[in-house]
Steps between C-alpha positions, in 0.01 A plus 500: 500500500639151539552266212281201452628147447395523136711814451805329650446192283480718186822681597675168563382365162625818324837476675528133400428579136752778495760284671439215257541736205827634645639150558406390146663812354820434701508135390457607137780756524736255670433230237553754222825635654636146540409386148830530315345453158255783556780725629719416200212579265433829682869603509684330206811721502550455875452124468747484211753710683468284810547182296801649326655608832446152648653333195796736514554428869487128440752528215728706726482248785573208267793690348644571847462136600684381188772761548555398862525131403753586232707701744489221758610247242795711384846339555626809687228456763590135558872584523425782744297266722773237505770755588281646772428156647871412507616815670201511733429866444200696399386501143576820312211727419335431168472795267249509218656445157560802282287512190 
């Protein structure tokens, strides 16, 4: 037979409770996933490896920056620019230094 208004209200209340529980669970999981301290505590080797990789990348970038500034300040580079400006030609291709 047909449902009564009370049956429909009970179903709606049950759906609301279930939906509220699901939303609370999702909020908890998102907060936990975004908490870097909790993630580092749960996965210490991964956190250490990530920190080490980031530090290594930063050291590499700083080293490249310093190396490029040294190369640009070298007397041969200045002489090459002056000669190129005087003759009006294209600058020769720059080759990386041999190590």
